[in-house]
C-alpha positions in Angstrom: 8.3 36.1 161.0 11.1 35.1 159.5 12.6 38.4 158.8 16.3 39.0 158.1 17.3 41.9 160.5 21.1 43.5 160.7 23.4 44.9 163.5 22.8 48.5 164.1 25.9 49.5 162.4 25.1 50.2 158.7 28.4 48.5 157.7 26.7 45.5 158.9 22.8 46.1 158.5 22.3 43.0 156.4 24.1 40.1 157.9 21.2 39.7 161.1 18.9 36.9 160.7 15.6 36.9 162.9 15.4 33.4 164.3 11.9 32.6 163.9 11.3 29.7 161.4 8.5 29.6 158.5 7.5 26.6 156.5 5.3 26.6 153.8 2.1 24.5 154.5 3.0 21.2 155.7 6.2 20.3 154.4 9.4 20.3 156.3 13.1 19.6 155.3 16.1 18.8 157.3 19.3 18.3 156.0 21.5 15.6 157.5 25.8 15.4 157.1 26.9 12.1 155.9 28.6 10.0 158.7 31.4 7.6 157.0 32.5 6.3 160.8 31.0 3.1 161.5 31.6 3.0 165.5 28.8 4.0 167.1 29.1 7.4 168.8 28.3 6.5 172.2 31.1 3.8 172.4 33.7 6.4 170.9 32.9 9.2 174.0 34.7 7.9 177.2 32.0 8.3 180.2 33.7 10.9 182.4 32.0 12.7 185.1 31.2 16.4 185.3 34.3 17.4 187.0 36.5 14.5 186.0 40.0 15.1 183.8 40.4 13.4 180.8 43.9 12.7 179.5 44.3 12.3 175.5 46.7 9.9 173.9 48.8 13.0 173.4 48.4 13.6 177.4 46.5 17.0 177.2 44.8 17.5 179.9 41.1 18.5 179.3 39.0 19.9 182.3 35.0 20.2 181.6 33.7 23.6 181.6 30.9 22.9 183.4 29.0 20.6 186.0 26.9 18.3 183.7 24.7 17.5 186.7 24.0 20.8 187.3 22.7 21.5 183.5 20.5 18.2 183.9 18.9 19.4 186.9 18.6 23.0 185.6 16.7 21.4 182.4 14.5 19.1 183.9 13.4 22.1 186.4 12.9 24.7 183.6 12.0 22.7 180.2 8.3 22.7 181.5 7.9 26.2 181.0 9.2 26.5 177.7 6.6 26.1 174.9 6.5 25.9 171.0 4.7 28.4 169.4 3.1 27.4 166.0 1.4 29.9 163.7 -0.8 30.3 160.6 -0.4 33.1 158.4 -2.9 33.3 155.1 -5.5 31.1 153.8 -7.6 34.2 152.3 -10.3 33.3 149.9 -10.7 35.8 146.9 -14.0 37.2 146.6 -15.2 34.7 144.1 -14.5 32.1 146.6 -12.9 29.5 144.1 -9.1 29.8 145.3 -7.6 30.0 148.3 -3.8 31.5 149.3 -1.3 28.7 151.1 -1.0 28.7 154.6 2.2 29.6 155.7 2.9 27.9 158.9 5.6 29.6 161.1 7.0 28.2 164.6 9.1 29.9 167.5 9.7 29.6 171.2 7.9 31.0 174.0 8.2 30.9 178.0 5.5 31.1 180.9 5.9 34.0 183.1 3.4 33.6 185.3 0.4 31.1 186.6 -2.3 33.0 184.6 -1.0 31.5 181.4 0.9 34.5 180.3 4.0 33.7 177.6 6.5 36.1 176.7 8.0 35.5 172.8 9.2 37.4 169.9 6.8 40.0 168.3 8.6 38.5 164.7 7.4 34.7 166.1 3.7 35.9 166.0 3.5 38.8 163.3 0.7 38.5 160.8 -0.8 35.2 162.4 -4.3 34.5 161.8 -4.3 31.8 164.4 -1.7 30.4 167.1 -1.2 27.1 168.7 1.2 26.5 171.7 2.6 23.0 172.3 3.3 22.3 175.9 6.2 20.4 176.9 4.1 16.7 177.6 3.2 17.3 174.2 -0.2 18.9 174.6 -1.2 21.7 172.3 -3.5 24.3 173.1 -4.9 27.5 171.2 -3.1 30.9 172.4 -3.9 34.3 171.5 -2.2 37.5 171.6 -2.5 39.8 174.7 0.0 42.7 173.9 2.6 43.6 171.4 5.4 45.8 171.4 6.7 45.5 167.2 9.8 48.0 168.2 11.4 46.2 171.1 10.2 42.6 168.9 8.1 41.4 172.0 4.8 39.7 172.2 2.6 38.6 174.9 0.4 35.5 174.5 -2.3 33.8 176.8 -3.4 30.1 177.4 -6.1 29.0 179.2 -4.7 28.7 182.7 -6.3 25.5 183.4 -3.9 24.1 180.8 -0.7 25.2 182.6 -2.0 24.4 186.1 1.2 21.8 186.8 3.3 24.1 185.2 5.9 26.5 187.0 6.7 29.7 185.3 10.1 30.7 184.8 11.5 33.4 187.0 13.0 36.6 185.7 16.4 37.7 186.3 18.4 40.9 186.2 20.0 41.3 183.0 21.9 44.3 184.2 24.2 42.0 186.5 25.1 39.8 183.7 28.5 39.8 182.9 30.8 38.2 179.9 31.8 34.9 180.8 29.1 34.1 183.0 27.2 30.6 181.5 24.6 31.0 179.3 22.0 28.3 178.4 19.6 28.8 175.5 16.1 26.6 175.7 13.3 26.3 172.7 12.6 24.5 169.6 14.9 25.2 166.8 13.7 23.8 163.6 11.0 22.4 165.8 12.8 20.3 167.4 11.0 20.8 171.1 12.7 20.7 174.4 16.2 21.5 172.8 18.9 22.9 175.1 22.4 24.5 174.1 25.2 25.5 176.6 27.4 28.5 176.1 28.5 31.8 177.8 27.5 35.6 177.6 30.2 36.9 174.8 29.2 40.5 175.0 27.0 42.8 176.4 25.4 46.5 175.1 25.1 45.2 171.5 22.5 47.1 169.4 20.6 44.9 166.6 17.8 46.1 164.5 14.3 44.6 165.2 11.3 43.5 163.4 10.7 46.8 162.3 13.0 49.7 161.9 13.9 51.0 165.3 17.0 49.3 167.0 17.0 47.4 169.9 19.6 48.3 172.4 22.1 46.6 175.1 21.3 43.2 173.4 23.1 40.3 175.1 25.8 38.4 172.9 26.0 34.7 173.5 27.7 31.9 171.6 25.1 29.3 173.0 23.6 27.8 169.4 21.0 29.8 168.6 18.7 28.5 165.2 15.7 29.2 163.5 12.7 28.4 165.8 14.6 29.6 168.8 13.2 32.7 168.7 11.1 33.7 171.8 12.8 31.2 174.0 14.3 31.8 177.0 18.0 32.4 177.9 18.9 31.2 181.4 21.8 31.7 183.6 22.8 29.1 186.0 20.7 29.5 188.6 18.0 28.5 186.2 16.3 32.2 185.7 15.8 34.0 182.7 18.1 36.6 181.7 17.1 37.5 178.0 15.2 36.3 175.1 16.8 34.7 172.4 15.8 36.8 169.4 18.5 37.2 166.1 21.9 35.5 164.9 24.6 36.9 163.0 24.0 35.3 159.6 27.7 35.3 159.0 28.7 33.4 161.9 28.2 29.9 163.4 28.4 31.3 167.2 27.0 34.5 167.6 23.7 34.9 168.9 21.8 38.0 170.3 18.9 37.9 173.1 17.1 41.0 174.1 17.5 41.7 177.7 15.1 40.4 179.9 15.2 44.1 182.2 13.6 45.4 178.7 10.8 42.9 179.1 10.1 43.5 182.6 10.0 46.9 182.2 7.4 46.7 179.3 5.3 43.7 180.7 2.9 45.7 182.6 2.0 47.8 179.2 1.7 44.2 177.5 -0.5 43.2 179.9 -3.0 45.7 179.6 -3.2 44.8 176.2 -3.1 46.0 172.3 0.1 47.3 170.7 2.3 49.1 173.5 3.2 52.5 172.0 7.1 53.3 171.6 8.1 57.1 172.1 9.9 58.6 169.2 12.1 61.4 168.9 12.9 61.2 165.2 16.2 61.6 164.5 19.2 59.4 162.6 22.5 59.6 164.9 25.9 58.4 165.0 28.1 57.6 168.1 31.1 60.4 167.9 34.6 58.7 168.5 37.8 60.2 168.2 38.0 60.0 164.3 34.9 61.6 163.5 35.8 64.7 166.2 39.1 65.2 164.4 37.5 64.9 160.9 34.5 67.3 161.6 36.7 69.3 163.9 34.0 69.0 167.2 34.3 70.4 170.1 33.7 66.8 171.9 34.7 62.8 171.2 31.6 61.5 173.0 27.9 61.8 172.4 25.4 61.3 169.6 25.9 63.2 166.5 22.6 64.4 164.4 23.0 63.4 161.2 19.1 63.4 160.1 16.1 64.6 161.3 12.8 63.3 160.1 10.1 66.2 159.0 7.6 67.2 161.7 9.4 64.9 164.1 9.6 65.7 167.8 13.1 66.6 166.8 12.1 68.6 163.7 9.5 70.7 165.8 12.3 71.3 168.8 15.0 72.5 166.2 17.1 69.7 166.7 19.9 70.5 163.5 21.1 68.1 161.1 24.5 67.4 159.9 23.6 65.7 156.7 25.6 63.4 154.5 28.1 63.4 151.4 29.3 60.6 149.9 28.0 58.0 153.0 29.5 60.0 155.6 28.5 62.9 157.8 29.4 66.5 157.3 29.5 68.9 159.7 27.3 71.4 161.3 25.0 68.8 163.2 24.0 69.3 166.6 25.7 66.7 169.2 23.1 65.2 171.7 25.3 64.8 175.1 22.6 64.1 177.8 18.9 63.5 178.2 17.4 64.6 181.3 20.6 64.9 183.0 21.7 61.4 182.1 25.0 60.9 180.0 24.6 60.0 176.3 28.0 58.7 174.8 26.1 56.1 172.3 22.9 55.7 170.4 22.2 52.6 172.5 21.9 55.3 175.6 19.9 57.4 173.8 17.7 54.3 172.9 17.6 52.8 176.3 16.6 56.1 178.2 13.5 56.6 175.3 12.5 53.1 176.5 12.2 54.4 180.3 9.7 57.5 178.7 6.2 57.7 177.8 4.5 58.4 174.4 3.8 62.7 175.0 6.6 63.2 177.9 8.7 66.0 177.9 12.5 65.6 177.8 15.3 67.7 178.0 18.4 67.3 175.8 21.9 68.7 176.4 23.1 69.6 172.8 26.1 71.0 171.8 25.6 73.7 168.9 28.9 74.9 167.5 30.8 76.5 170.3 27.5 76.6 172.6 25.8 73.9 175.1 22.4 74.5 175.2 19.3 72.9 176.6 16.5 71.6 173.8 13.3 70.8 175.1 11.3 67.9 173.1 7.9 66.4 173.5 8.2 62.3 172.3 5.7 61.6 169.7 4.7 57.9 169.2 6.7 56.1 166.6 4.8 55.9 163.2 4.7 53.1 160.9 6.0 54.5 158.5 9.3 55.6 159.3 12.1 54.9 156.7 15.2 55.7 158.4 15.1 56.9 161.7 17.0 55.2 164.4 15.3 56.7 167.9 
């Protein structure tokens, strides 16, 4: 649940922290920074209306970045639909019955998506849980069960008794494809177990690729500077209209202001399968590839400067059976001779993320057609997709 994860780039692979919180047994510790000032904080901050101009001692004009009343209203309307998720892992007895492994407590966030009691969250929040409880905004705690999971896309769907949420409105799901950098982003959840927390920032980047709780990367993630901390995992990222645009998932370990959210469109496309129950199988191609740029194209004397360069092919994978040719690696860098994937089913492929996004729209057993540059030829390669295996060690897609 508290797995550290990385950005898809190999150079950054160890720098992402999945934002679920784990505590051993019932012990919790909080570190507070010292405060030497004796003046109460409330008296040190001027009372300013949302759009009021503030003039400092140096005559520098500061304008409020957002409408405070709008944020307060949005918070009051949406926070009832956000829940704190608490899990227990372990507690198994040895055969002798004399010893018991310690319970490990985990904590994350989630949000209601319908009136039937369904809650979306991250898979890594509930991974391995032997029991799950949900604390509502009114402090009521109820039992929850896992309905469906998608480990590779780091999604889980839980369910509580709908009578427990009869007076709570589910959060509306927006369109993450319409999100633009610079738009406001509001993160809700329970960081470090601090239920009902809200942070505000902007969408600071699009199309980021981040490693999931397993080995497959999650494409097209939203980057935000709204503060995301352990325990925020699975909580909603909203826009100013109060609709969900993402699911808070990971943070950049070396930075204080870089967080990542799964685009809500990813979850919306998988929701029907999650509702059916069980583990949602992920289609698998079986390659490890890298995005081609002008530097790589020049170094390897490639015939194109865009596409996905096939570096490795997993034995007995769909790609292997289809005859895709890998380049191999020498001293950490790809060598010449690999296939270049430029399209899948006629959809242009310029990056690994493009390939992953399209594969997310396919199903296991489906046939796809890859447009491949091999040497001086452009060929079509038919591939029948398998289900993502549990023991894959290196494959990206």
